C-alpha positions as CSV (number, residue, x, y, z in Angstrom):
1,M,8.8,8.6,-8.1
2,R,9.6,7.0,-4.4
3,P,6.9,7.1,-2.4
4,H,7.4,9.4,0.5
5,A,5.2,11.0,3.5
6,L,3.1,13.8,2.8
7,A,2.5,16.6,4.9
8,A,-1.3,16.0,5.6
9,S,-3.7,17.7,3.4
10,V,-7.0,17.8,4.8
11,F,-10.3,18.5,3.1
12,V,-13.6,18.8,4.8
13,L,-17.1,17.7,3.8
14,A,-20.1,19.3,5.2
15,L,-22.6,16.2,5.0
16,A,-26.4,16.3,6.4
17,A,-29.4,14.3,7.2
18,A,-29.9,11.5,9.6
19,C,-28.1,7.9,10.3
20,G,-29.6,5.2,12.2
21,A,-28.1,2.5,14.1
22,N,-27.0,-0.1,11.9
23,G,-27.8,1.7,9.0
24,Q,-31.3,1.2,9.7
25,G,-33.8,3.7,9.5
26,Q,-31.8,6.3,7.5
27,T,-34.0,9.3,5.9
28,A,-33.2,9.4,2.2
29,A,-31.8,12.8,1.1
30,Q,-34.7,15.5,0.4
31,D,-37.2,13.8,-1.4
32,G,-35.5,10.2,-1.6
33,A,-34.2,10.7,-5.0
34,P,-31.4,8.6,-6.3
35,L,-28.4,10.1,-6.5
36,P,-27.9,11.6,-10.0
37,T,-25.6,9.4,-12.2
38,G,-26.2,10.1,-15.7
39,R,-28.3,8.3,-18.6
40,A,-28.2,4.3,-18.1
41,N,-26.3,2.5,-20.9
42,A,-29.7,0.1,-21.3
43,P,-32.3,2.5,-20.7
44,D,-35.1,-0.2,-21.7
45,Q,-33.6,-2.8,-18.8
46,Q,-35.6,-2.8,-15.7
47,P,-34.9,-4.1,-12.7
48,I,-36.4,-7.1,-11.0
49,F,-37.3,-5.6,-7.6
50,P,-37.6,-2.1,-5.9
51,G,-34.3,-0.7,-4.9
52,Q,-31.9,-3.2,-7.0
53,T,-30.4,-0.2,-8.9
54,R,-30.5,3.7,-8.1
55,A,-31.2,3.5,-4.5
56,P,-32.5,6.5,-2.8
57,G,-29.3,9.1,-2.0
58,V,-28.5,9.1,2.0
59,R,-25.9,11.5,3.6
60,T,-23.9,11.3,6.7
61,Q,-24.7,13.8,9.6
62,A,-21.0,14.1,10.9
63,A,-18.7,16.3,9.0
64,L,-16.0,14.3,7.7
65,A,-12.3,14.9,6.5
66,H,-9.8,13.1,4.9
67,T,-5.9,13.4,5.3
68,V,-3.5,12.1,2.6
69,L,-0.9,10.1,4.7
70,A,1.3,9.0,1.7
71,S,1.9,9.5,-2.0
72,G,4.4,8.1,-4.9
73,L,3.0,4.8,-5.2
74,V,2.9,3.0,-8.1
75,E,-1.1,1.6,-9.0
76,P,-1.3,0.1,-5.5
77,W,-3.9,-2.8,-6.0
78,G,-4.4,-4.1,-2.5
79,L,-4.3,-3.1,1.5
80,A,-4.5,-5.2,4.4
81,L,-4.1,-4.0,8.1
82,L,-1.4,-5.5,10.5
83,P,-1.8,-6.2,14.0
84,D,0.3,-3.4,15.0
85,G,-1.5,-0.9,13.3
86,R,0.6,-0.5,10.3
87,W,-0.2,-1.4,6.4
88,L,0.6,-3.6,3.5
89,V,0.3,-2.4,0.3
90,T,0.7,-4.0,-3.0
91,E,1.8,-2.3,-6.1
92,R,0.7,-3.4,-9.3
93,P,4.1,-3.7,-11.0
94,G,5.2,-6.3,-8.3
95,R,6.1,-4.3,-5.2
96,M,4.7,-5.1,-1.7
97,R,5.5,-2.1,1.0
98,I,4.3,-1.3,4.5
99,I,3.4,1.9,5.0
100,T,3.2,3.5,9.1
101,P,-0.4,5.1,10.3
102,G,1.8,8.3,10.0
103,G,2.3,7.6,6.5
104,A,6.3,6.5,6.3
105,V,7.1,4.2,3.4
106,G,8.9,1.1,3.5
107,E,11.2,-0.1,1.0
108,P,9.4,-3.0,-1.4
109,L,9.3,-6.2,0.6
110,A,12.1,-9.0,-1.0
111,G,11.1,-12.8,-2.1
112,L,7.9,-12.0,-3.8
113,P,7.5,-14.2,-7.0
114,T,7.5,-12.6,-10.6
115,V,4.2,-10.8,-11.6
116,D,3.3,-10.6,-15.2
117,A,2.4,-7.0,-15.0
118,R,1.1,-6.4,-18.2
119,G,-2.5,-5.0,-18.8
120,Q,-4.6,-5.6,-15.5
121,G,-2.4,-8.2,-14.4
122,G,0.2,-7.7,-11.8
123,L,0.6,-7.9,-8.4
124,L,-3.0,-7.9,-6.8
125,D,-4.5,-8.1,-3.5
126,V,-3.2,-8.8,-0.3
127,I,-4.6,-10.0,2.9
128,V,-3.1,-11.2,6.9
129,G,-3.6,-14.8,7.5
130,P,-5.6,-15.9,10.4
131,D,-3.2,-16.8,12.8
132,F,-0.7,-14.2,11.7
133,A,0.0,-13.6,15.5
134,E,1.1,-17.4,15.6
135,D,2.9,-17.7,11.8
136,R,3.3,-14.2,10.8
137,R,1.7,-15.6,7.4
138,I,0.4,-13.0,4.9
139,Y,-1.4,-14.2,1.6
140,W,-1.5,-12.3,-1.9
141,S,-2.9,-12.8,-5.0
142,Y,-1.0,-11.8,-8.8
143,A,-1.0,-12.5,-12.2
144,E,1.3,-15.6,-12.5
145,P,3.5,-15.7,-15.6
146,R,3.2,-19.3,-17.5
147,E,4.0,-21.3,-20.4
148,G,1.6,-20.2,-22.8
149,G,0.3,-17.2,-21.1
150,N,-0.4,-16.6,-17.2
151,G,-3.0,-17.1,-14.6
152,T,-4.4,-15.9,-11.2
153,A,-2.2,-17.6,-8.3
154,V,-2.5,-17.0,-5.1
155,A,1.2,-17.5,-2.5
156,R,1.2,-17.2,1.1
157,A,4.6,-16.8,3.1
158,R,5.8,-15.6,6.2
159,L,6.6,-11.8,6.7
160,S,10.0,-11.5,8.9
161,Q,10.1,-10.0,11.9
162,D,11.7,-6.9,11.0
163,G,9.0,-6.5,8.0
164,S,12.0,-6.6,5.4
165,L,11.1,-9.7,3.0
166,V,8.7,-12.7,3.0
167,E,10.1,-16.1,4.0
168,D,8.9,-19.7,2.7
169,V,6.5,-18.8,-0.3
170,E,4.2,-21.2,-1.4
171,V,1.4,-21.0,-4.1
172,V,-1.5,-22.6,-3.0
173,F,-3.9,-21.8,-5.5
174,R,-3.7,-21.5,-9.6
175,A,-6.6,-20.8,-11.4
176,M,-7.0,-23.1,-14.8
177,P,-6.8,-23.1,-17.4
178,T,-3.8,-20.6,-18.2
179,Y,-4.6,-17.9,-21.0
180,D,-2.6,-15.6,-22.9
181,G,-4.7,-12.2,-22.0
182,D,-4.2,-9.4,-20.0
183,K,-7.3,-8.5,-18.4
184,H,-9.9,-9.8,-15.8
185,Y,-8.0,-11.3,-13.1
186,G,-10.1,-10.6,-10.5
187,S,-8.7,-11.0,-7.6
188,S,-9.8,-10.2,-4.0
189,L,-9.0,-12.4,-1.1
190,A,-11.3,-12.9,2.2
191,F,-11.1,-15.3,5.4
192,D,-14.1,-16.4,6.7
193,D,-14.1,-17.0,10.8
194,A,-13.4,-21.0,10.2
195,G,-10.3,-20.2,8.4
196,H,-11.5,-20.8,4.6
197,L,-10.0,-18.6,2.2
198,F,-12.1,-17.1,-0.4
199,I,-10.8,-15.8,-4.0
200,T,-12.5,-14.2,-6.6
201,L,-11.3,-14.9,-10.3
202,G,-12.2,-13.0,-13.5
203,E,-13.5,-14.8,-16.7
204,R,-10.4,-13.1,-18.7
205,S,-12.7,-10.9,-20.4
206,D,-12.2,-12.1,-24.5
207,R,-15.3,-13.4,-26.1
208,P,-13.4,-16.8,-26.7
209,I,-13.0,-17.5,-23.1
210,R,-15.3,-15.8,-21.4
211,Q,-18.0,-18.4,-21.4
212,Q,-16.1,-20.5,-19.2
213,A,-17.9,-18.5,-16.6
214,Q,-20.6,-21.3,-17.2
215,D,-18.2,-24.2,-17.2
216,L,-17.6,-26.1,-13.9
217,G,-14.5,-27.6,-15.5
218,S,-12.7,-24.2,-15.5
219,H,-11.8,-21.8,-12.5
220,L,-12.8,-18.6,-14.7
221,G,-15.5,-16.4,-13.6
222,K,-15.9,-18.1,-10.4
223,T,-15.7,-17.3,-6.5
224,I,-13.1,-19.7,-5.1
225,R,-13.4,-21.5,-1.6
226,I,-10.2,-23.4,-0.3
227,N,-8.6,-23.8,3.1
228,A,-5.6,-21.8,3.9
229,D,-3.0,-24.5,3.0
230,G,-4.9,-24.7,-0.3
231,S,-6.3,-27.9,0.1
232,V,-10.2,-28.2,-0.5
233,P,-12.7,-27.9,1.9
234,R,-15.0,-31.3,1.9
235,D,-18.5,-29.5,2.2
236,N,-17.9,-27.4,-1.2
237,P,-20.7,-27.5,-3.5
238,F,-19.0,-29.5,-6.5
239,V,-16.6,-31.7,-4.7
240,G,-17.2,-35.0,-6.2
241,R,-19.2,-34.0,-9.2
242,D,-17.6,-35.4,-12.8
243,G,-15.5,-32.7,-14.7
244,A,-16.1,-30.0,-11.5
245,R,-13.3,-28.1,-9.9
246,P,-13.6,-28.5,-6.4
247,E,-12.6,-25.4,-5.5
248,I,-15.6,-23.7,-6.7
249,W,-17.9,-21.9,-4.5
250,S,-19.9,-20.1,-7.0
251,L,-20.2,-19.5,-10.9
252,G,-21.3,-17.1,-13.6
253,H,-19.1,-14.0,-12.4
254,R,-17.3,-11.7,-14.9
255,N,-14.9,-9.7,-13.2
256,V,-14.8,-9.5,-9.3
257,Q,-12.6,-7.2,-7.4
258,G,-13.9,-7.0,-4.4
259,I,-15.2,-9.2,-1.6
260,A,-16.0,-9.2,2.3
261,I,-17.5,-11.8,4.8
262,A,-20.4,-10.6,6.6
263,P,-20.4,-11.5,10.8
264,D,-23.2,-13.9,9.5
265,G,-21.0,-15.4,7.2
266,G,-22.6,-14.3,4.3
267,V,-19.9,-13.9,1.4
268,W,-20.4,-10.4,-0.3
269,T,-19.0,-9.7,-3.5
270,V,-18.6,-6.7,-6.3
271,E,-17.8,-7.1,-9.9
272,H,-17.2,-5.2,-13.3
273,G,-20.2,-5.4,-15.5
274,P,-20.0,-4.5,-19.3
275,R,-21.1,-1.2,-20.4
276,G,-23.8,-0.9,-17.1
277,G,-24.4,-4.0,-15.1
278,D,-21.8,-3.6,-11.9
279,E,-22.9,-5.9,-9.5
280,V,-22.9,-6.5,-5.9
281,N,-24.2,-10.3,-5.1
282,L,-24.6,-12.1,-2.3
283,A,-22.3,-15.3,-3.3
284,Q,-24.1,-18.3,-2.3
285,R,-23.1,-22.3,-2.0
286,G,-23.4,-23.7,-5.5
287,A,-25.1,-20.7,-7.1
288,N,-25.0,-19.2,-10.9
289,Y,-25.1,-15.4,-11.2
290,G,-25.1,-15.7,-14.7
291,W,-22.6,-14.4,-16.8
292,P,-22.1,-14.0,-19.7
293,E,-26.1,-15.3,-20.4
294,V,-27.6,-13.4,-18.3
295,T,-26.6,-9.7,-17.1
296,Y,-27.7,-6.0,-16.8
297,G,-25.6,-3.6,-19.0
298,V,-24.4,-4.1,-22.8
299,E,-21.4,-4.6,-24.6
300,Y,-19.0,-1.7,-25.0
301,S,-20.2,-1.6,-28.6
302,G,-23.9,-0.8,-27.8
303,A,-24.8,-4.6,-28.7
304,P,-27.1,-6.8,-26.4
305,V,-24.6,-9.0,-24.3
306,S,-25.4,-13.1,-25.7
307,N,-29.4,-12.7,-26.0
308,G,-29.7,-9.6,-23.9
309,I,-31.8,-10.9,-21.3
310,T,-31.1,-9.8,-17.5
311,A,-33.3,-12.7,-15.7
312,R,-33.7,-16.6,-16.0
313,E,-35.1,-19.2,-13.7
314,G,-32.1,-20.9,-11.8
315,V,-29.7,-17.5,-12.1
316,E,-29.5,-15.5,-9.1
317,Q,-30.5,-11.6,-9.2
318,P,-27.8,-9.2,-8.2
319,V,-28.8,-7.4,-4.9
320,Y,-27.7,-4.1,-6.6
321,Y,-26.4,-2.9,-9.8
322,W,-24.9,0.4,-11.2
323,D,-26.1,1.7,-14.7
324,P,-24.0,3.6,-15.8
325,V,-20.8,1.9,-14.1
326,I,-18.9,2.9,-11.3
327,A,-16.2,0.5,-11.9
328,P,-15.9,-1.3,-8.1
329,G,-12.9,-2.2,-7.0
330,G,-12.4,-3.4,-3.5
331,M,-15.2,-3.9,-0.7
332,T,-15.0,-4.0,3.1
333,I,-18.3,-4.1,5.8
334,Y,-18.2,-1.1,8.1
335,D,-17.9,-2.0,11.7
336,G,-15.5,0.4,13.8
337,A,-16.9,2.4,16.1
338,M,-16.0,6.0,14.7
339,F,-19.4,6.1,12.5
340,P,-21.9,4.1,14.4
341,G,-24.8,4.7,11.7
342,W,-22.8,3.0,9.2
343,R,-22.1,-0.5,11.1
344,G,-23.4,-3.3,8.6
345,N,-23.3,-1.2,5.5
346,L,-21.2,-1.8,2.5
347,L,-18.4,0.6,1.2
348,V,-17.3,-0.3,-2.0
349,A,-13.8,1.5,-3.8
350,A,-15.3,3.1,-7.1
351,L,-12.5,3.4,-9.8
352,K,-14.3,5.0,-12.9
353,E,-16.4,7.4,-10.5
354,K,-13.6,8.1,-8.2
355,H,-15.4,7.9,-4.8
356,I,-16.2,5.2,-2.2
357,A,-20.0,4.1,-2.5
358,R,-21.5,3.6,0.8
359,L,-24.5,1.1,0.9
360,V,-27.4,1.0,3.5
361,L,-28.6,-2.7,3.9
362,D,-31.9,-3.6,5.3
363,N,-32.8,-7.4,4.9
364,G,-30.3,-8.1,2.8
365,R,-31.5,-5.3,0.2
366,V,-30.0,-1.6,-0.6
367,I,-32.0,0.8,0.7
368,G,-29.9,4.1,0.5
369,E,-26.5,4.9,-1.3
370,E,-24.1,7.6,-0.3
371,R,-21.1,9.0,-2.2
372,L,-17.7,9.2,0.0
373,L,-14.2,10.6,-0.8
374,T,-15.3,12.5,-3.8
375,D,-13.3,15.7,-3.3
376,L,-10.3,13.8,-3.6
377,G,-10.9,13.2,-7.7
378,E,-9.0,10.0,-7.7
379,R,-9.4,6.4,-8.6
380,V,-10.3,4.7,-5.2
381,R,-9.0,1.0,-5.6
382,D,-9.2,-0.3,-2.1
383,I,-10.4,0.3,1.3
384,A,-10.0,-1.1,4.7
385,V,-11.4,0.0,7.9
386,G,-8.4,1.2,10.9
387,P,-8.7,0.2,14.5
388,D,-10.5,3.8,15.8
389,G,-13.1,3.2,12.7
390,A,-11.5,5.5,10.3
391,V,-12.0,4.5,6.5
392,W,-8.6,4.1,4.9
393,A,-8.0,3.6,0.7
394,I,-5.8,3.4,-1.5
395,T,-6.1,5.5,-5.1
396,D,-4.9,3.5,-8.4
397,E,-3.0,6.2,-9.8
398,T,0.6,6.4,-11.2
399,N,1.1,8.9,-8.3
400,G,-1.1,6.4,-6.0
401,K,-2.0,8.0,-2.4
402,L,-2.9,6.6,1.0
403,V,-5.9,8.3,2.5
404,R,-7.6,8.0,5.8
405,L,-11.4,9.4,6.0
406,A,-12.4,10.1,9.4
407,K,-14.9,12.7,11.4
408,A,-13.9,16.5,11.2
409,E,-11.8,17.5,14.3
């Protein structure tokens, strides 16, 4: 079905309880109990510190409403705000479109490279370049078809003045090695204030290759940091180390599909676990996050992952994890004016559990969790904050939607 604008469908949610400025001092709902999420897949595993999982439930005081602006999108994956208020949206089969704030959906942009749209592959994230006002460059990630398989690649190009095509396409990064599979490509993109491009990568899932998440000679299962033109920053942690890929920022990740850079420069990521063990991490320079040797959760069969350990010296702990999983997609750090009490909170798209998870942070720890947009009942793939502070989301469905979450009028 061709995407089309819908008459606005509005659903009002009456939510109550206190929200403190910057997310601090929020009171838990009723007795401070965690949100009801069901039985853990690995009930014998215990968190290392209080609040590492099943944080107290919190609720927003204001009444909220969500509006469906557009539908008919086919498995939309990435969402990025253009300076004029329109949205760039990718569709996994290989299309990118521009959608107006009112929901008018444009034709697919011409000029994009071919993607390998099997399984979890295809056209993935999109982001507006830091110098867009001067060069009109946008960046996107995708599963690139290659001889012998495929791999995650990142390209950039100029968006034409009329928004109909991309010009002067160049690939600035290719994840190596090539692999003949159809899962765990990553891949989320974010620029920091210095213009470095962070790229998140999956470890391609299959047991024969996932150990490469621990191999510095492979990009798989890593967070990557490059300059906007694809060159390697001289201060990357593994520059000059024999056998190491110099683009690597952190290692030991499973399938990272969300990243956000905090105002203080902190690199926040969210990744899929197996059965249990979805993680929120603060991806530090040169740090190891354990997969597949150290992880929460278990194999899909119910067997332990590797030796079944959740902690080891030299391996960073997740700031937060979910068991059972929510299947996290994109992530952003809220900085809008509409919800002052949310500022500094993490907003995480949830695919399996079909909501947006709002995580309240205090000194780098999660002290509260709220589930938003639950009435929509669709897989939330990516989220972003609009100019007025409303939250926008896309849903990963064959009839995918662009949705705006705001205060109820």
